[in-house]
N, C-alpha and C positions, 0 to 999 in steps of 0.2 A: 597789397597784391596789385600788380599792374595788369588790368584786364582790357584787352582790345576787342571791342565789339564792332564787327564789320557791317552789320545791318540788322534791323528789326523788321519783321514782316507780319502781315495779317491778310486774311481773305475776307472780302465782303460780298455778299450776294447782291446781284443787280435786281432791283424790283422789276417785276414783269413789264410794267409800263415804260421802263427805261431800256429794256433789252434791245439789242440790234443784231443784225446778221452780217456775216462777212464770209468770204470764200477763200479757201486755201487749198492748193493742189487740186482744184476742180470740185471740191466738196464744200457745201454750204454749212456753216455753223451758226447756232444761236448762242450769243455770248451771255453767260449767266452769272459769272463771278469775276471779280477783279482781285488780283494779288498786288498788294502795295508794299513796297520796301522803303524804310527810312534809311537813307544812306549816311555814311559817316559825316558828310559835310552838311547834313540837315535837310537835304533835298529829298523829294519823293520820286520813286520810279514805280510805274504801274503797268501791268499787263492784264489783258482780259482773256478768259478761258470759257469754253462752252462745249456743247454737244452737237454732233452732226444732226442736221434737220431731218435727214433720211432715216435716222435711228442708228442703233449700234453704239459701240463704245467710241470708235474713232480714235485718232491719235491725240495725245496731250500736246496741243499746239497753242502757242501764245499769239495774241493779236494786239495791235495797237489799241489803246483805249480811245473810244470816240470822245471828242471834246465837246462839252456843252455845259451850260451853267448848272443843270441838274446833276450831271455826272461829276463835275468838279465838286459840287456841294456834297454828294454822296461820299466821295473820297475824303473830303475834309472832315465831315461829321464822323465817318468811320475811324479816321485817325485820332480824333478827339476821344471817341469811345474806347479805342484800343489803349490810348495813353492812360485813361482812368483805370482800366483793368490792370495795366502794368503797375500803376501806382498802388493799387490795392493788393498786389501779389504778396502772398504770405509764405512762399516756399513750396517745396514738393510734398 
C-alpha cells in the first residue's frame, strides 16, 4: 500500500521558566505550548500557543517561537521523545 504522510505533529508544554509573552491584536498572551510538525522534507515547523494574560479563553492564535538555546533544546528533546513513542506504537 502506498501511503502518503504529509506531516507528523506533537505538542510540548513550555516549562514555566521558559515561557514568554507576546501581543496579538492588542491582547497580551503568555505562551505555554509549542506545536511542532515534522514536514515531508524532514524539517520542523513550530508555532507557539498560549492564554490571554487578562484571563478568559481568547482566540486560538499562533505565535512565532522565540529562538533560544533552551527553546531549541526543548523542541529537539521533545521530537526525540515523540519519535520513541511512535516507534513503540502498537496500534489502536
